Biotite code that builds the C-alpha atoms (Angstrom):
import biotite.structure as struc

atoms = struc.array([
    struc.Atom([0.000, 0.000, 0.000], chain_id="A", res_id=1, res_name="MET", atom_name="CA", element="C"),
    struc.Atom([1.362, 3.401, -0.959], chain_id="A", res_id=2, res_name="ALA", atom_name="CA", element="C"),
    struc.Atom([0.382, 6.479, 1.017], chain_id="A", res_id=3, res_name="ARG", atom_name="CA", element="C"),
    struc.Atom([0.648, 10.105, 0.042], chain_id="A", res_id=4, res_name="SER", atom_name="CA", element="C"),
    struc.Atom([-0.905, 13.472, 0.794], chain_id="A", res_id=5, res_name="ALA", atom_name="CA", element="C"),
    struc.Atom([-2.262, 16.256, -1.334], chain_id="A", res_id=6, res_name="SER", atom_name="CA", element="C"),
    struc.Atom([-3.325, 19.578, 0.069], chain_id="A", res_id=7, res_name="THR", atom_name="CA", element="C"),
    struc.Atom([-5.346, 22.274, -1.604], chain_id="A", res_id=8, res_name="THR", atom_name="CA", element="C"),
    struc.Atom([-6.535, 25.508, -0.048], chain_id="A", res_id=9, res_name="ALA", atom_name="CA", element="C"),
    struc.Atom([-9.835, 23.853, 0.847], chain_id="A", res_id=10, res_name="HIS", atom_name="CA", element="C"),
    struc.Atom([-9.455, 20.101, 1.200], chain_id="A", res_id=11, res_name="ASP", atom_name="CA", element="C"),
    struc.Atom([-6.462, 18.287, 2.652], chain_id="A", res_id=12, res_name="PRO", atom_name="CA", element="C"),
    struc.Atom([-6.579, 14.740, 1.313], chain_id="A", res_id=13, res_name="THR", atom_name="CA", element="C"),
    struc.Atom([-4.660, 11.617, 2.284], chain_id="A", res_id=14, res_name="GLU", atom_name="CA", element="C"),
    struc.Atom([-4.710, 8.947, -0.373], chain_id="A", res_id=15, res_name="PHE", atom_name="CA", element="C"),
    struc.Atom([-3.825, 5.283, -0.361], chain_id="A", res_id=16, res_name="PHE", atom_name="CA", element="C"),
    struc.Atom([-3.034, 3.231, -3.479], chain_id="A", res_id=17, res_name="LYS", atom_name="CA", element="C"),
    struc.Atom([-4.058, -0.368, -2.854], chain_id="A", res_id=18, res_name="VAL", atom_name="CA", element="C"),
    struc.Atom([-4.512, -3.606, -4.749], chain_id="A", res_id=19, res_name="SER", atom_name="CA", element="C"),
    struc.Atom([-7.935, -4.573, -6.094], chain_id="A", res_id=20, res_name="GLU", atom_name="CA", element="C"),
    struc.Atom([-8.242, -7.190, -3.338], chain_id="A", res_id=21, res_name="GLU", atom_name="CA", element="C"),
    struc.Atom([-7.365, -4.689, -0.600], chain_id="A", res_id=22, res_name="ASP", atom_name="CA", element="C"),
    struc.Atom([-9.812, -2.164, -2.086], chain_id="A", res_id=23, res_name="PHE", atom_name="CA", element="C"),
    struc.Atom([-12.616, -4.730, -1.890], chain_id="A", res_id=24, res_name="ASP", atom_name="CA", element="C"),
    struc.Atom([-11.823, -5.550, 1.738], chain_id="A", res_id=25, res_name="GLN", atom_name="CA", element="C"),
    struc.Atom([-11.454, -1.939, 2.901], chain_id="A", res_id=26, res_name="ILE", atom_name="CA", element="C"),
    struc.Atom([-14.452, -0.720, 0.915], chain_id="A", res_id=27, res_name="PHE", atom_name="CA", element="C"),
    struc.Atom([-16.481, -3.517, 2.487], chain_id="A", res_id=28, res_name="GLY", atom_name="CA", element="C"),
    struc.Atom([-15.522, -2.253, 5.946], chain_id="A", res_id=29, res_name="ARG", atom_name="CA", element="C"),
    struc.Atom([-16.502, 1.300, 4.993], chain_id="A", res_id=30, res_name="ILE", atom_name="CA", element="C"),
    struc.Atom([-19.951, 0.018, 3.998], chain_id="A", res_id=31, res_name="GLY", atom_name="CA", element="C"),
    struc.Atom([-20.328, -2.152, 7.099], chain_id="A", res_id=32, res_name="GLU", atom_name="CA", element="C"),
    struc.Atom([-19.500, 0.835, 9.311], chain_id="A", res_id=33, res_name="ALA", atom_name="CA", element="C"),
    struc.Atom([-22.106, 2.982, 7.537], chain_id="A", res_id=34, res_name="GLY", atom_name="CA", element="C"),
    struc.Atom([-19.525, 5.620, 6.605], chain_id="A", res_id=35, res_name="ILE", atom_name="CA", element="C"),
    struc.Atom([-20.759, 7.965, 3.856], chain_id="A", res_id=36, res_name="PRO", atom_name="CA", element="C"),
    struc.Atom([-18.543, 7.881, 0.759], chain_id="A", res_id=37, res_name="TYR", atom_name="CA", element="C"),
    struc.Atom([-18.431, 9.361, -2.693], chain_id="A", res_id=38, res_name="GLY", atom_name="CA", element="C"),
    struc.Atom([-16.654, 9.489, -6.022], chain_id="A", res_id=39, res_name="SER", atom_name="CA", element="C"),
    struc.Atom([-14.751, 12.731, -5.399], chain_id="A", res_id=40, res_name="GLY", atom_name="CA", element="C"),
    struc.Atom([-13.553, 15.101, -2.688], chain_id="A", res_id=41, res_name="PRO", atom_name="CA", element="C"),
    struc.Atom([-16.508, 17.417, -3.296], chain_id="A", res_id=42, res_name="ARG", atom_name="CA", element="C"),
    struc.Atom([-19.007, 14.558, -3.576], chain_id="A", res_id=43, res_name="ALA", atom_name="CA", element="C"),
    struc.Atom([-18.336, 12.784, -0.286], chain_id="A", res_id=44, res_name="LEU", atom_name="CA", element="C"),
    struc.Atom([-21.836, 11.448, 0.287], chain_id="A", res_id=45, res_name="GLU", atom_name="CA", element="C"),
    struc.Atom([-22.966, 10.406, -3.185], chain_id="A", res_id=46, res_name="GLY", atom_name="CA", element="C"),
    struc.Atom([-22.511, 6.732, -2.244], chain_id="A", res_id=47, res_name="MET", atom_name="CA", element="C"),
    struc.Atom([-20.730, 5.936, -5.519], chain_id="A", res_id=48, res_name="SER", atom_name="CA", element="C"),
    struc.Atom([-17.147, 5.192, -6.527], chain_id="A", res_id=49, res_name="ILE", atom_name="CA", element="C"),
    struc.Atom([-15.179, 6.486, -9.511], chain_id="A", res_id=50, res_name="ASN", atom_name="CA", element="C"),
    struc.Atom([-13.408, 4.538, -12.242], chain_id="A", res_id=51, res_name="HIS", atom_name="CA", element="C"),
    struc.Atom([-10.789, 7.070, -13.339], chain_id="A", res_id=52, res_name="ARG", atom_name="CA", element="C"),
    struc.Atom([-7.697, 5.789, -15.078], chain_id="A", res_id=53, res_name="GLY", atom_name="CA", element="C"),
    struc.Atom([-9.076, 2.273, -15.343], chain_id="A", res_id=54, res_name="GLY", atom_name="CA", element="C"),
    struc.Atom([-9.044, 1.724, -11.584], chain_id="A", res_id=55, res_name="GLY", atom_name="CA", element="C"),
    struc.Atom([-11.462, 2.405, -8.759], chain_id="A", res_id=56, res_name="ARG", atom_name="CA", element="C"),
    struc.Atom([-11.494, 5.200, -6.218], chain_id="A", res_id=57, res_name="GLY", atom_name="CA", element="C"),
    struc.Atom([-13.579, 6.309, -3.265], chain_id="A", res_id=58, res_name="VAL", atom_name="CA", element="C"),
    struc.Atom([-13.449, 9.294, -0.894], chain_id="A", res_id=59, res_name="TYR", atom_name="CA", element="C"),
    struc.Atom([-14.657, 9.479, 2.703], chain_id="A", res_id=60, res_name="PHE", atom_name="CA", element="C"),
    struc.Atom([-13.964, 11.337, 5.947], chain_id="A", res_id=61, res_name="ARG", atom_name="CA", element="C"),
    struc.Atom([-12.133, 9.887, 8.933], chain_id="A", res_id=62, res_name="ASP", atom_name="CA", element="C"),
    struc.Atom([-13.289, 10.550, 12.539], chain_id="A", res_id=63, res_name="PRO", atom_name="CA", element="C"),
    struc.Atom([-11.104, 13.700, 12.623], chain_id="A", res_id=64, res_name="ASN", atom_name="CA", element="C"),
    struc.Atom([-12.838, 15.068, 9.498], chain_id="A", res_id=65, res_name="ASP", atom_name="CA", element="C"),
    struc.Atom([-9.858, 14.464, 7.193], chain_id="A", res_id=66, res_name="HIS", atom_name="CA", element="C"),
    struc.Atom([-10.718, 13.477, 3.638], chain_id="A", res_id=67, res_name="ILE", atom_name="CA", element="C"),
    struc.Atom([-9.288, 10.088, 2.704], chain_id="A", res_id=68, res_name="LEU", atom_name="CA", element="C"),
    struc.Atom([-9.071, 8.593, -0.766], chain_id="A", res_id=69, res_name="GLU", atom_name="CA", element="C"),
    struc.Atom([-8.711, 4.904, -1.456], chain_id="A", res_id=70, res_name="LEU", atom_name="CA", element="C"),
    struc.Atom([-7.707, 4.038, -5.021], chain_id="A", res_id=71, res_name="LEU", atom_name="CA", element="C"),
    struc.Atom([-6.443, 1.218, -7.167], chain_id="A", res_id=72, res_name="THR", atom_name="CA", element="C"),
    struc.Atom([-3.972, 1.669, -9.962], chain_id="A", res_id=73, res_name="VAL", atom_name="CA", element="C"),
    struc.Atom([-5.606, 0.813, -13.266], chain_id="A", res_id=74, res_name="GLY", atom_name="CA", element="C"),
])
């Protein structure tokens, strides 16, 4: 798993590149916990994922209100 950070003036985002298998497991936990998620940093509660670059990605907030992104490399 690779981890990096990107910060804009409005939304600090931590992102994690994971394998397809890890994405499935982590995304499953997000759903089980009832955590709202979305396809982008400004669509955090749309309850959909994105498929940019041939992979999959999802954004959600952690308990400290940080935006996290989970993505696979397509």
